[in-house]
N, C-alpha and C positions, 0 to 999 in steps of 0.2 A: 339679300341685296348685294353683299360682297361678292358672292358667287357670280350674280348677274353681271357685275361690273367686270369680273375676269373674263367671262364668256364673251361679252361684247368687245372687250379689248382684243382678244384673240381673234374674233371674228372680223374685226375691222382690218386686221393685217392680212387677211386671206386674199390671195391673188385671184383675179377673175378666172384664170385657167384652172385653179383648184376648185373654185366654186362650180364651174361648168362640169368638171369631172364628178363631183359629189352629186350633182343634180342629174346625172346621166341616167340613172335607174329609173326615177320617176318620170323622165321625159321619154325614155324608151317605152315604158309602159303606156303612157298617154298616146304616143304616136301609133303604137300597135293596135290600141283600142279604136283609134280613128280609122286606121286601114281596114280592120275587121268590120267596123260599123259600116264603112262604105260598101264593103262586100255585101253585107247583110241588106242594106238598102237597095243595091243593085239586083240582088237575087234572094228573095225571101225564103226560097226553099233551102237555103244554107241554116235556116233556124229549125231545130229539131221540132217536130210536131206542128210546124206552121201550115204545111200543106193540107194536113188533116183538118185543121181548124177552119181553113178556108173552105173546104169541101164539105165539112160537116159542123157548122158553127154551133149546133146544140149539144155537141159532145164535149164534155169537160173532163179531159183525161190527164193523168200525171205527166205524160210525155209532153203535152201541150203546156202545162204549167212550168215544167223544167226548161222547155224551150223559151218560153217568155221570160223566165227569170234571167237565163243566160243573155237574152237580148237586152233586157234592161240593165243588167249589171255591166255589160260591155259599153252600153250607151252612157251610163252614169260615170263610169271611169273616164270615157272620152271626154265628156262635157265638164266634169267637175274637177279633175286633176289640174287642168290648166288654170282654173279659177283659184286654186289652192297655191299657186306658185308664189305669191308673196309670204304666205305662211311657212312654206316648205324651205324657202330661201332663208327666212329668218331663223328657222331652226337649224339649218346647215351652218349658218354664221355662229350662232350661239353655242353649238355643239363643238366648236373648235377647241375648247379647253379639254374635252374628253378625247378628242382625236389626237391631241398632243401627247396624251397618255397611252396611245396605241388603240384606240376604239375603232379606227377604220371608218369606212363610209356606210357600214351596215345600219346604223341607227337612222340615217336619212331614209333609207329604202323602207325600214320598218315603220317610220313615222308615216310615210306615204302609203304603206300597206294598210296601216290602221284606219287611215282616212277612207280608203277604198272599202275596207270592210263595213264601215258605217253606212256607206251608200249601198253596199250589197244588201243590207238589212232592209233599206228602203226599197230596193229593186225586188225583193221577195213579196212585200206587201203590194207593190204596183203590179206585179205579175199575177198575183191572185186576184186583184181587183179587175184587171183587164180580162181574165179568164171568166170571171164571174159575170161581168157585164156583157161579154160576148154570149155567153151561155144563156142569159136572159134576153138575148136579142135586142138590146138596147145600145149595143156597140157593134158597128160594122166590122166584120171579120176581114173584109177585103180592104177598106180604107183605113181600118184600125183606128177609127175615132168614134166619138159618142154621137147619138142622134141629137138633133138640135135642141130640144128642151133641156136635156141633161147637159149638154155642152154649155148652154147659157148658164145654168146653174153652177157649173164648175168655174166658169169665169167669174161669177159674182163672189162665190167662196174665196177663190184666189185673190180677187181685188180687195175684198174686206180684210183678208189676213194681212195684206200690206200695211194696214193701220194698226195692227194688234201690238201690244206690248211684247209678246213672245217673239214676234218677227224682229222687232228692234233691238231686243236684248241679245238675240242670237246674231244679228247683223253686226252689232258692236263688237262682239267677240271676234268675228270674221275680219273686221276692219282694223283691229289693233293687234297685230302679231306678237309684238314684244310684251305687251301686257299679258296676253294669254300664256306665252311661254315662261315668263317670270313667275307667275302665280301657280303654274301646274307643272313645273319641271320635274321630270323623273329620270333617273340614271339608267344606262344600259339599253340594250336592244328591246327587252320587254317593256321598259319604261317608255321608250320611244313609240312602240307600238300602241300602248294605252293612251299616250298623248295625241297621236294621230287619230285614234278612234274617238277620243273625247272632242276633238276639234271637228271630226266628221259629223258627230251628232249635232254640234251647234250649227254646222253648215246645212244638214238636213232640216234642222228646225227653221232655218232662215229661208230655205229654198224649195221646200217639198210642195208648197202650193204652186210655185211657178212651174215645177215639172208636171203639175196636173194639167197645164195648158197643152201638153201633148196629147192628152185624151180628146182635146177639142179640135186641133189642127191636124191630128194624125200622128200616131206614135212614132212612125218612121219618116216623118216629113223632114227631109235634109235641111231645107232652108230654115225652118223653125228650130231645129236642133242647134244649128249654128248661132242663130239670132238669140236664143235663150242663153247660150254659153257666153256670148259677148255680153249680153245685158247683165248677167250674174257678175261677171268680172268688173264691169263698170260700176255696178252698185257697190262692190267691195272696195274698190280702190280710188274712185273719183270723189274729191271733196263734195259734200252735199248728197252723198248716197241715200241718206234717210229721206231727204226731200224728194229725190228721184223716185224712190220707192213708193211714196204717197201718190205722186202724179200718175205713175203707171197704174196703181191701184184704183184711182178714179176712171182711168181709161177702161180698165178691164170690167169694172162694175157696170159702166155704161154700156159696153159692148155685149156684156152677159144679159142685161135687161132688155136690150134691143133684140137679141136672138130669142128670148123667151116670149117677149110680147109679139 
């Protein structure tokens, strides 16, 4: 607790210009991810193996899985890094005591990197699932979305998960940056990487079902990518986020049942 007080005291004296400089690395990664994602949406041929999948959807090749993984990894970095801004900012402030001893800005970048690594793990699972569903001909390789009965089932599952204890336990971790950092603080660059990875795991636990909506509306649907990003950020920072989560859950279950029936 004493260390937490010192860190908060140092962080409170940080100038806005210094904070912007420290956050430059994560912001650059997020911006680059959004730019590349825009290129991918505009020209699917930039994704390795995607042309082959569209021409021969029954072929499940390593190149296609690698291409899908790259697509998902970039998309998750673009979508989720902005939603982690409150946590990364809090970490940058609390890490002020270490910077005063010469740690520099590397830990902030390492923390953000650990967060991205956690979502890269999710991306690997999502890529394998998409390749498998496409290979089974229950997901369109052109539209990159599931057929209606499966799409409805995904909506129902995602909606029900909004009510689960796991969802809300993970959401609480995302909504309370200071509590997370105080209880899981680790020193140095490797410690920052591990903290970011742990926070990323909580974020995956909170949002994996929401990302499943992309299988329903189209994995590369730009409007929905932006909408889900905004919703996740709102759910994390707006008072009453837990209530909003349940309201959205009801809507998703209703829509899913409507599609199925």
